[in-house]
N, C-alpha and C positions, 0 to 999 in steps of 0.2 A: 502495498499497499504506499500510499506518496505521505509522506509525514504534512504533521501542519507546516505550514510556515514554505515548504518545498514550494519550487517553480517546477509545475508539470511540464511546462516546453521544456527546462531545462536536462527534466529526471530523462524525459523521453530523449534527448538529443545524446545523451549520454548511452543509454542502451540499446540508443540505434547502434550508436556505434562502435559496439559490443555485442553483433548481434550472434557471435557464435557462443557469445556465455547465455544470453537472453533470447528469446526466440520469437517471435512476431505476438506471437499467441499470448503468450508471459507476460511481454510486455503490454500489452493490449488488458489483457485480468487485471495487472498491477494496479494500471493506470485508470482501471473501469473506461474503457473509451473500445470501440468497436473494430475487430482489424482493418475493414476497409474504411474508417476514419483515418486511421494511422497512415498508411495511402494515399488516402487526401489531404494528409497533413505533407509527408515526403516529398511529394509530386508538386505543391504546390507554387506558383511563385513568389517570391519576396516580395517582401509589404516594398513601396514606396520611401519610407524610413530607412529601412535596411537596405536596401540598394544607395542612398545616400549616406548613411553611416560608412558600409563597404568602401564608398570610392573616398570618404574623410580619412577612415584610418589609413588608407593607400596612400596617401598625401601627408599623416602623419609619419609613416614607417620610412617615407621618404628624409623628412626634415629630423626625425631622428638619427636616423642614419647619417645622413650630411651633417651634424655634432657631434659625431663621433662618439654617438651614444648616450652625449650628455645632458642632453635637454630635458627638462621634465614637462610639468603641463604647462607653466606658467611662460615659457620662453617659446616654448611648439606655439601656443594660445597668441604669444605677439608674433613671431612670423605670419602665419596665417594668416590675420587680423593685417600686416602689413602688407597681407597679398590683397587685401578687402575681401576676406572670407570671415564676414559677421558669424561666430558662431558661441551659442553660450558657453565660459568654461567648464561647467558641469556636465556638458557633454563630453569634451576634452576629457574632461577628467574619469568620465566612464570606461570612456575605450582605449583609452592607455594602458588604464587598469587591467583591462579585462584580455589586451592584447598581450599585456606583461612589460609593458614601455616602464624603467624609470628615468628621473635622471641624478645624474648626482650630486651630492651634498658637500656646500663649503667644511673646514673640520680645524683650520688653525692659520695663524697668522702671524707669519715670522717676523724677527727682527733685526734689524739689519743700521738700526739709526745708531750712530754713536756722536753724542755730541763734543765739541769741543770746547771747555770753561773761557778759552784767552782768543776763541774765537765772536764778533758782533753780527745776530740775524739778524736777517732784515725783517722789518715791518710786518706785518699781517694785514692783507689788503684784501684778502676772499673774505674773512672770519663766516668761513664751513659754508659761501654764498656759491655753491660750484656750478653755475647759470651762468651760459653769456648771452651775449644779442646777436652772436656772429661768430665765423672761425677765427683759427688765430688773435682771440680777443684776452682766453684763459687759458693757460695752459697748466698743467700737473704732474708733479714729477716724482717717481720714489725710487727705492733700489729691493730688491728683493733677491737672494738666494735657490740656489737649485742644486739638490746633493747630490754627489757620481760616486764611483770606486775608487773616482782617480783624486777624487777634492771637490770640496764648492767652487759652480761656475756663478760668479755673480749678474746681476742681471740687471742694468738701469731700463726707464722710459719716462719718454716723454708725453703724454694725451692731453688733445685737444678737447675741452669742456663741452664744446659746443657739438661734435660733434661724437662725441669717443671710442677716435680714431686717435692709433700708434700715432707719432706725427715724428719720432724719434725713439731711438733704440742701440744699444749699446750692448757688449757681453764683453770679462775678463777676469780672471782669476784671481782677483785681488779688489781690494776697497778703494784704490787710490780716487785722489780726486779726476785721474783724466778718464773714470766709468762716466760719471754723472758729465763732466765737458763732451765729449764724443755723442751722445745722446743729444745733448742740446745742440751741438754740430748740426747732427741729420738734420733736428725740427727744422734750425733756420735753411740750411743748404733747402730743403723740398718746400719750406713753407713761405718762407722769407717775408715775416710778418713788418709791418712798419709799428707796432704798440700793443703789444705782450703782455701780459704777470707771467709770470714763472713761480709756480704755489711749490712750495715742500714743507716736508719734514725740517729741523733744526739740526739735520746730522752733518758731522764736518764737513763732507765733501759740499754740500749746499750754501754752506759758510764760510769756507775759504777764502782767501783770497785773491784767487787763480781764478774763480768760480765769478766772483763780484766783479771783476776787470771784465772777463768775457760778456758778461750783463752789460755792463757800462760799455762797451765796444760795440754791441749786438744794438744795442736801444731798447733792451729787455727790462721789466721792472723784476725782481727778485720780489718774494713775500714769502712768509715763513709760517708756521704755525707754531702752536707752544705744545712743550714739553712734556714729551708720554698722554697724549693723546687722540688717538686715530680719530678721531670723528675731525678732527684740522686737516688732514687728509683724505678724507673721504671713497675720493674718487678712488685716486691711484691704490689706497688699500682693497676697494674692490673690485680695481682689474686684478689684481696680485690674486686672491681671494677666488675670483675664478678662474685663474690662470694651475693656479695647486689643485684644482677639484678636480679639471676637467683635464689636466694633462701632468701634473707632477705627480700627484698621486695617484695616479694609474701607472703609473713608469718608473724600473728604473734604470737609470743609466750606467753603464760599463764605463764611459771614456766621459769627458769634459766634450770633443767632438759631437759625440750625438748626441749632447744636449743639446750645444748651439744647433743643431740640426732641426731637432723638435722644436726648440724654443721659437726658432726661424720658421716653420713652417707654420708655427700655433699663430705669429704675429701677422707675419705677410701672405700668407695662403688661407689659414682658417676663420 
């Protein structure tokens, strides 16, 4: 017998998938239907709603696979909304759950900030307002590390707050100021801003004399958040959280060269 609260259709689907164990007459008796009713159900065409769900699930699978199986409901929903598909989020959640599709979750935030007491940090020109009226008006920057079997690889990025695109990046095996200078130089070369604020934490690389001089030469206005507060550089922290949960937590790198290639593909490709 079908237990109370069970969906007869799902029981039907399960038993019909195991016909060797559940002959037609047994299924019909258990579900209290006629054998002819069962055959009518098996050959009945799918409803318009079921067909629409099948098409939508196909697109969801494509987006999920394209994200390297990292996107969950919110990001798949956002991707489809950007394409002009207006579907309720609960419907996405139901389809992804039934298909066994899940995203990956963020776990940790690395600390690479080393403050130098003798340096004078720039004023905070952002005040946790990470919005801009257009491109190349506000850049946010930060450093993270990639663990490998051969030691750490350090990654510095510069992110445009308007487009949320990485406009400059650099990698090195140490935390010298050259790392952040290379990331800034890439951003300046590719974007050629006329008046941009560069916001970061108070790490010694960003408060160094060399970095300050480079900003003055390029007409960049440096800005730093308060000490020990991730929210003062939340946008850059959010990017690194995504990098970690979608790439670094899912891979183990044997060499720094292998890690460089993976990070390069993540930033410039995916």
